[in-house]
ZATORPA-381693 format. One record per residue (C-alpha): residue number from 1; x, y, z. Coordinates in Angstrom, 3 decimals. Each point is the difference from the previous one (the first is absolute). Layout:
ZATORPA-381693
<atom resi="NUM" x="X" y="Y" z="Z"/>
...
END
This chain:
ZATORPA-381693
<atom resi="1" x="181.427" y="99.188" z="95.819"/>
<atom resi="2" x="-2.698" y="2.555" z="0.290"/>
<atom resi="3" x="-3.601" y="-1.357" z="0.107"/>
<atom resi="4" x="-2.103" y="0.517" z="-3.106"/>
<atom resi="5" x="-2.724" y="2.616" z="0.207"/>
<atom resi="6" x="-3.404" y="-1.490" z="-0.453"/>
<atom resi="7" x="-2.859" y="1.766" z="-1.778"/>
<atom resi="8" x="-1.541" y="2.804" z="1.930"/>
<atom resi="9" x="-2.881" y="-1.179" z="2.172"/>
<atom resi="10" x="-3.305" y="1.867" z="0.145"/>
<atom resi="11" x="-1.068" y="1.590" z="3.153"/>
<atom resi="12" x="-2.584" y="-2.291" z="1.642"/>
<atom resi="13" x="-2.780" y="0.539" z="2.595"/>
<atom resi="14" x="-2.361" y="-1.847" z="2.176"/>
<atom resi="15" x="-3.199" y="-1.417" z="-1.591"/>
<atom resi="16" x="-2.667" y="2.617" z="0.359"/>
<atom resi="17" x="-2.206" y="-0.619" z="2.867"/>
<atom resi="18" x="-3.026" y="1.690" z="-1.638"/>
<atom resi="19" x="-2.286" y="-1.583" z="-2.661"/>
<atom resi="20" x="1.124" y="0.876" z="-3.530"/>
<atom resi="21" x="-1.764" y="3.070" z="-1.174"/>
<atom resi="22" x="-2.419" y="-0.001" z="-2.964"/>
<atom resi="23" x="1.273" y="3.452" z="-0.966"/>
<atom resi="24" x="1.641" y="0.183" z="-3.389"/>
<atom resi="25" x="0.924" y="3.322" z="-1.445"/>
<atom resi="26" x="-0.662" y="-1.166" z="-3.488"/>
<atom resi="27" x="-3.637" y="-0.604" z="0.875"/>
<atom resi="28" x="-0.615" y="3.675" z="0.948"/>
<atom resi="29" x="-2.887" y="1.800" z="-1.709"/>
<atom resi="30" x="0.704" y="1.512" z="-3.470"/>
<atom resi="31" x="1.111" y="3.636" z="0.342"/>
<atom resi="32" x="1.575" y="-0.532" z="3.468"/>
<atom resi="33" x="2.964" y="2.343" z="0.063"/>
<atom resi="34" x="3.282" y="-0.461" z="1.786"/>
<atom resi="35" x="1.833" y="3.204" z="0.547"/>
<atom resi="36" x="3.771" y="0.245" z="-0.571"/>
<atom resi="37" x="0.504" y="0.299" z="3.654"/>
<atom resi="38" x="-1.962" y="-3.277" z="0.667"/>
<atom resi="39" x="2.095" y="-1.711" z="-2.659"/>
<atom resi="40" x="3.151" y="1.243" z="1.375"/>
<atom resi="41" x="-0.811" y="-1.389" z="3.432"/>
<atom resi="42" x="-0.855" y="-3.423" z="-1.667"/>
<atom resi="43" x="3.499" y="0.028" z="-1.509"/>
<atom resi="44" x="1.593" y="0.818" z="3.299"/>
<atom resi="45" x="-2.041" y="-2.764" z="1.719"/>
<atom resi="46" x="1.062" y="-2.620" z="-2.499"/>
<atom resi="47" x="3.646" y="1.123" z="0.261"/>
<atom resi="48" x="-0.266" y="-0.290" z="3.825"/>
<atom resi="49" x="-1.177" y="-3.617" z="-0.367"/>
<atom resi="50" x="3.148" y="-0.687" z="-2.030"/>
<atom resi="51" x="2.081" y="0.925" z="3.106"/>
<atom resi="52" x="-2.180" y="-0.991" z="2.951"/>
<atom resi="53" x="-2.192" y="-2.736" z="1.269"/>
<atom resi="54" x="-3.671" y="1.129" z="0.112"/>
<atom resi="55" x="-0.509" y="-0.832" z="3.447"/>
<atom resi="56" x="2.579" y="2.637" z="1.037"/>
<atom resi="57" x="-2.204" y="2.830" z="-1.093"/>
<atom resi="58" x="-0.198" y="2.807" z="2.553"/>
<atom resi="59" x="-2.854" y="2.362" z="0.929"/>
<atom resi="60" x="1.987" y="2.985" z="-1.155"/>
<atom resi="61" x="0.971" y="-1.526" z="-3.413"/>
<atom resi="62" x="-3.686" y="-0.958" z="-0.619"/>
<atom resi="63" x="-1.039" y="3.606" z="1.091"/>
<atom resi="64" x="2.516" y="1.574" z="-2.266"/>
<atom resi="65" x="-1.158" y="-1.996" z="-3.076"/>
<atom resi="66" x="-3.690" y="0.879" z="0.749"/>
<atom resi="67" x="0.572" y="3.664" z="0.598"/>
<atom resi="68" x="2.008" y="0.324" z="-3.174"/>
<atom resi="69" x="-2.500" y="-1.499" z="-2.464"/>
<atom resi="70" x="-1.271" y="3.664" z="-0.153"/>
<atom resi="71" x="2.264" y="2.961" z="-1.050"/>
<atom resi="72" x="-1.275" y="2.037" z="2.878"/>
<atom resi="73" x="0.205" y="-2.860" z="2.467"/>
<atom resi="74" x="-3.670" y="-0.111" z="0.640"/>
<atom resi="75" x="-1.206" y="-2.988" z="-1.939"/>
<atom resi="76" x="-3.678" y="-0.786" z="-0.448"/>
<atom resi="77" x="-1.123" y="-2.820" z="2.296"/>
<atom resi="78" x="-1.005" y="-2.209" z="-2.940"/>
<atom resi="79" x="3.583" y="0.302" z="-1.353"/>
<atom resi="80" x="1.459" y="-0.910" z="3.429"/>
<atom resi="81" x="-2.189" y="-3.001" z="0.190"/>
<atom resi="82" x="0.821" y="-0.940" z="-3.602"/>
<atom resi="83" x="3.797" y="0.096" z="0.821"/>
<atom resi="84" x="-0.576" y="-2.093" z="3.133"/>
<atom resi="85" x="-1.400" y="-2.824" z="-1.987"/>
<atom resi="86" x="2.597" y="0.453" z="-2.787"/>
<atom resi="87" x="2.501" y="-0.487" z="2.793"/>
<atom resi="88" x="-1.941" y="-3.111" z="1.147"/>
<atom resi="89" x="0.067" y="-1.370" z="-3.592"/>
<atom resi="90" x="3.776" y="0.324" z="0.065"/>
<atom resi="91" x="0.494" y="-2.021" z="3.235"/>
<atom resi="92" x="-0.436" y="2.542" z="2.727"/>
<atom resi="93" x="-2.198" y="-0.808" z="3.019"/>
<atom resi="94" x="-2.074" y="3.267" z="-0.356"/>
<atom resi="95" x="-3.756" y="0.302" z="0.543"/>
<atom resi="96" x="-2.716" y="2.512" z="0.602"/>
<atom resi="97" x="-2.658" y="0.377" z="2.754"/>
<atom resi="98" x="-2.912" y="2.242" z="-0.235"/>
<atom resi="99" x="-2.001" y="1.616" z="3.013"/>
<atom resi="100" x="-2.731" y="2.420" z="-1.064"/>
<atom resi="101" x="1.960" y="2.569" z="-2.091"/>
<atom resi="102" x="3.437" y="-0.903" z="1.271"/>
<atom resi="103" x="2.275" y="-2.170" z="-2.150"/>
<atom resi="104" x="3.012" y="-1.565" z="1.792"/>
<atom resi="105" x="2.712" y="-1.805" z="-1.861"/>
<atom resi="106" x="2.104" y="-2.425" z="1.785"/>
<atom resi="107" x="3.256" y="-2.230" z="-0.250"/>
<atom resi="108" x="-0.938" y="-3.393" z="1.392"/>
<atom resi="109" x="2.301" y="-1.140" z="2.854"/>
<atom resi="110" x="1.676" y="-3.274" z="-1.083"/>
<atom resi="111" x="0.617" y="-1.446" z="3.528"/>
<atom resi="112" x="-3.647" y="0.136" z="0.993"/>
<atom resi="113" x="-1.335" y="-1.830" z="-3.124"/>
<atom resi="114" x="-3.418" y="1.665" z="0.678"/>
<atom resi="115" x="-0.976" y="3.372" z="-1.446"/>
<atom resi="116" x="-1.150" y="2.405" z="2.662"/>
<atom resi="117" x="0.173" y="3.732" z="0.316"/>
<atom resi="118" x="1.300" y="-0.492" z="3.498"/>
<atom resi="119" x="3.038" y="-1.898" z="-1.132"/>
<atom resi="120" x="0.564" y="1.055" z="-3.598"/>
<atom resi="121" x="1.836" y="3.329" z="-0.916"/>
<atom resi="122" x="-2.185" y="2.923" z="-1.176"/>
<atom resi="123" x="1.895" y="1.864" z="-2.762"/>
<atom resi="124" x="-2.790" y="2.202" z="-1.467"/>
<atom resi="125" x="-3.363" y="1.389" z="1.202"/>
<atom resi="126" x="-2.276" y="2.137" z="-2.124"/>
<atom resi="127" x="-3.648" y="1.164" z="-0.161"/>
<atom resi="128" x="-1.171" y="-1.476" z="-3.275"/>
<atom resi="129" x="-2.864" y="2.404" z="-0.299"/>
<atom resi="130" x="2.091" y="3.225" z="0.477"/>
<atom resi="131" x="3.349" y="-1.457" z="-0.901"/>
<atom resi="132" x="1.520" y="1.623" z="3.096"/>
<atom resi="133" x="3.080" y="-1.886" z="1.291"/>
<atom resi="134" x="-0.619" y="-0.737" z="3.643"/>
<atom resi="135" x="3.229" y="-1.941" z="0.846"/>
<atom resi="136" x="3.191" y="1.843" z="-0.747"/>
<atom resi="137" x="3.649" y="-0.899" z="0.575"/>
<atom resi="138" x="2.944" y="2.278" z="0.494"/>
<atom resi="139" x="2.969" y="0.169" z="-2.484"/>
<atom resi="140" x="0.206" y="-3.216" z="-1.933"/>
<atom resi="141" x="3.579" y="-1.199" z="-0.263"/>
<atom resi="142" x="1.552" y="-1.666" z="-3.118"/>
<atom resi="143" x="-0.223" y="-3.840" z="0.036"/>
<atom resi="144" x="2.868" y="-1.461" z="2.211"/>
<atom resi="145" x="0.964" y="-2.607" z="-2.563"/>
<atom resi="146" x="-0.076" y="-2.823" z="2.637"/>
<atom resi="147" x="-0.880" y="-3.296" z="-1.545"/>
<atom resi="148" x="-2.335" y="-2.690" z="1.250"/>
<atom resi="149" x="0.793" y="-3.676" z="0.398"/>
<atom resi="150" x="0.004" y="-2.400" z="-3.008"/>
<atom resi="151" x="-3.158" y="-1.871" z="0.699"/>
<atom resi="152" x="-2.202" y="-1.886" z="-2.524"/>
<atom resi="153" x="1.187" y="0.959" z="-3.489"/>
<atom resi="154" x="-1.480" y="3.196" z="-1.406"/>
<atom resi="155" x="0.414" y="0.347" z="-3.808"/>
<atom resi="156" x="0.824" y="3.395" z="-1.373"/>
<atom resi="157" x="-1.019" y="-0.831" z="-3.599"/>
<atom resi="158" x="-3.467" y="1.462" z="0.580"/>
<atom resi="159" x="1.522" y="2.950" z="1.479"/>
<atom resi="160" x="2.204" y="0.733" z="-2.876"/>
<atom resi="161" x="-2.900" y="-0.441" z="-2.289"/>
<atom resi="162" x="-2.117" y="2.367" z="1.996"/>
<atom resi="163" x="2.818" y="2.666" z="-0.158"/>
<atom resi="164" x="0.127" y="-0.374" z="-3.788"/>
<atom resi="165" x="-3.736" y="0.459" z="-0.230"/>
<atom resi="166" x="0.025" y="3.008" z="2.101"/>
<atom resi="167" x="2.810" y="1.551" z="-1.833"/>
<atom resi="168" x="-1.946" y="-0.486" z="-3.216"/>
<atom resi="169" x="-2.848" y="1.897" z="1.719"/>
<atom resi="170" x="2.477" y="2.837" z="1.016"/>
<atom resi="171" x="1.034" y="0.239" z="-3.682"/>
<atom resi="172" x="-3.654" y="0.207" z="-0.998"/>
<atom resi="173" x="-0.480" y="2.941" z="2.444"/>
<atom resi="174" x="3.089" y="1.663" z="-1.432"/>
<atom resi="175" x="-1.328" y="-0.540" z="-3.574"/>
<atom resi="176" x="-3.435" y="1.572" z="0.993"/>
<atom resi="177" x="1.961" y="2.956" z="1.422"/>
<atom resi="178" x="1.864" y="0.335" z="-3.261"/>
<atom resi="179" x="-3.250" y="0.122" z="-1.973"/>
<atom resi="180" x="-1.287" y="2.877" z="2.312"/>
<atom resi="181" x="3.296" y="1.781" z="-0.471"/>
<atom resi="182" x="-0.197" y="-0.238" z="-3.773"/>
<atom resi="183" x="-3.574" y="1.324" z="-0.034"/>
<atom resi="184" x="0.954" y="2.884" z="2.262"/>
<atom resi="185" x="2.981" y="0.673" z="-2.194"/>
<atom resi="186" x="-2.186" y="0.034" z="-3.163"/>
<atom resi="187" x="-2.600" y="2.298" z="1.655"/>
<atom resi="188" x="2.773" y="2.497" z="1.096"/>
<atom resi="189" x="1.469" y="0.148" z="-3.558"/>
<atom resi="190" x="-3.450" y="0.283" z="-1.490"/>
<atom resi="191" x="-0.798" y="2.892" z="2.309"/>
<atom resi="192" x="3.277" y="1.677" z="-0.883"/>
<atom resi="193" x="-0.867" y="-0.397" z="-3.674"/>
<atom resi="194" x="-3.505" y="1.477" z="0.572"/>
<atom resi="195" x="-1.790" y="-3.449" z="-0.424"/>
<atom resi="196" x="-2.407" y="-1.912" z="2.073"/>
<atom resi="197" x="0.577" y="-3.557" z="1.248"/>
<atom resi="198" x="-1.237" y="-1.370" z="-3.327"/>
<atom resi="199" x="2.571" y="2.063" z="-1.982"/>
<atom resi="200" x="-2.602" y="2.631" z="-1.363"/>
<atom resi="201" x="1.089" y="3.632" z="-0.184"/>
<atom resi="202" x="-1.582" y="2.064" z="2.712"/>
<atom resi="203" x="-0.022" y="3.026" z="-2.205"/>
<atom resi="204" x="1.555" y="2.372" z="2.410"/>
<atom resi="205" x="3.577" y="-1.211" z="-0.672"/>
<atom resi="206" x="-0.422" y="-1.729" z="-3.428"/>
<atom resi="207" x="3.014" y="0.326" z="-2.076"/>
<atom resi="208" x="2.334" y="1.336" z="2.694"/>
<atom resi="209" x="2.408" y="-2.982" z="-0.216"/>
<atom resi="210" x="2.156" y="0.215" z="-3.003"/>
<atom resi="211" x="0.446" y="-2.917" z="-2.318"/>
<atom resi="212" x="3.745" y="-0.083" z="0.571"/>
<atom resi="213" x="-0.596" y="-0.630" z="3.698"/>
<atom resi="214" x="-2.703" y="-2.703" z="-0.609"/>
<atom resi="215" x="0.867" y="-3.339" z="1.718"/>
<atom resi="216" x="2.976" y="1.316" z="1.809"/>
<atom resi="217" x="0.033" y="0.171" z="3.753"/>
<atom resi="218" x="3.201" y="0.824" z="1.967"/>
<atom resi="219" x="1.911" y="-1.395" z="-2.907"/>
<atom resi="220" x="3.367" y="0.621" z="1.732"/>
<atom resi="221" x="-1.139" y="-1.470" z="3.347"/>
<atom resi="222" x="-1.369" y="-3.283" z="-1.375"/>
<atom resi="223" x="2.356" y="-2.985" z="0.430"/>
<atom resi="224" x="0.652" y="-2.358" z="-2.886"/>
<atom resi="225" x="-1.943" y="-3.195" z="-0.068"/>
<atom resi="226" x="3.011" y="-2.026" z="1.164"/>
<atom resi="227" x="0.698" y="2.093" z="2.998"/>
<atom resi="228" x="-3.721" y="0.254" z="0.739"/>
<atom resi="229" x="-0.315" y="-3.773" z="0.212"/>
<atom resi="230" x="2.945" y="-0.164" z="2.402"/>
<atom resi="231" x="-1.441" y="2.771" z="2.136"/>
<atom resi="232" x="-3.341" y="-1.888" z="0.069"/>
<atom resi="233" x="1.721" y="-3.158" z="1.032"/>
<atom resi="234" x="1.842" y="1.744" z="2.848"/>
<atom resi="235" x="-3.223" y="1.863" z="1.197"/>
<atom resi="236" x="-1.814" y="-3.404" z="0.103"/>
<atom resi="237" x="2.873" y="-1.528" z="1.911"/>
<atom resi="238" x="-0.122" y="2.916" z="2.487"/>
<atom resi="239" x="-3.789" y="-0.474" z="0.473"/>
<atom resi="240" x="0.343" y="-3.779" z="0.644"/>
<atom resi="241" x="2.726" y="0.710" z="2.617"/>
<atom resi="242" x="-2.323" y="2.566" z="1.753"/>
<atom resi="243" x="-2.870" y="-2.448" z="-0.087"/>
<atom resi="244" x="2.081" y="-2.575" z="1.803"/>
<atom resi="245" x="1.388" y="2.408" z="2.520"/>
<atom resi="246" x="-0.795" y="-0.465" z="3.721"/>
<atom resi="247" x="-1.417" y="2.310" z="1.186"/>
<atom resi="248" x="-1.281" y="1.453" z="-3.369"/>
<atom resi="249" x="0.554" y="3.628" z="-0.828"/>
<atom resi="250" x="-3.564" y="0.660" z="-1.415"/>
<atom resi="251" x="1.123" y="3.547" z="-1.283"/>
<atom resi="252" x="3.007" y="-1.392" z="-1.835"/>
<atom resi="253" x="-2.153" y="-2.797" z="-1.457"/>
<atom resi="254" x="-2.628" y="2.427" z="-1.265"/>
<atom resi="255" x="2.755" y="2.123" z="-1.622"/>
<atom resi="256" x="1.548" y="-3.112" z="-1.570"/>
<atom resi="257" x="-3.294" y="-1.105" z="-1.485"/>
<atom resi="258" x="-0.518" y="3.606" z="-1.422"/>
<atom resi="259" x="3.518" y="-0.193" z="-1.415"/>
<atom resi="260" x="-0.538" y="-3.288" z="-1.814"/>
<atom resi="261" x="-3.395" y="1.298" z="-1.413"/>
<atom resi="262" x="1.783" y="3.187" z="-1.160"/>
<atom resi="263" x="2.760" y="-1.895" z="-1.853"/>
<atom resi="264" x="-2.435" y="-2.568" z="-1.484"/>
<atom resi="265" x="-2.159" y="2.896" z="-1.312"/>
<atom resi="266" x="3.003" y="1.276" z="-2.002"/>
<atom resi="267" x="0.295" y="-3.301" z="-1.921"/>
<atom resi="268" x="-2.828" y="1.092" z="-2.265"/>
END
């Protein structure tokens, strides 16, 4: 008789050798902005933790995450530091050292049990005054998929909650983009009708739009509400797939966000 399958066990890791960080993303100053690129890396990081033990983090993986929190792969030093301590809050042994204007980010070496730049692994170095990246790696490979040992249970409940919270933030970013798209659409239509952004006639083109055409835009090209809802659902699913891709295609993600915003703007 075949043995019964047990419930799927969570990936586990060694207990962190570093003191628990006091950093909490929810305590950041009001008005602090997280870019979509930063959020995307947070999602990838949490997904990675669902498959790997945190003590198996490599220098290249940490470098890849840090580099890609900016669309142009040149993040500001404050954001690189912010991600370092976000990683620390999620169970990674990452920390920062400062020497004059140089900020160095390390992965603590578990076997030594003592943090030291001599034994720990440098994964990012940047001038925090000029934002110049001092330490660069070559081509960063995709994560190997190797798993660490199952040591000291590591619950994934908080990880799943964090993923859901981040996805809600992505939805808010998309919604904000939709509002912008709607405003741009209104302004474009107003300009075509000879109106300013407040709907007032400019005078030069007043009365050029016939009453029979009022309120109709690309009448034959607009989908029905049923098919529009389906297209929005597909577009959002495509966007979520791209957000979780490794490595991410930033161009495709930007295009997908624009597509969702465009479709959402057609609802009203």
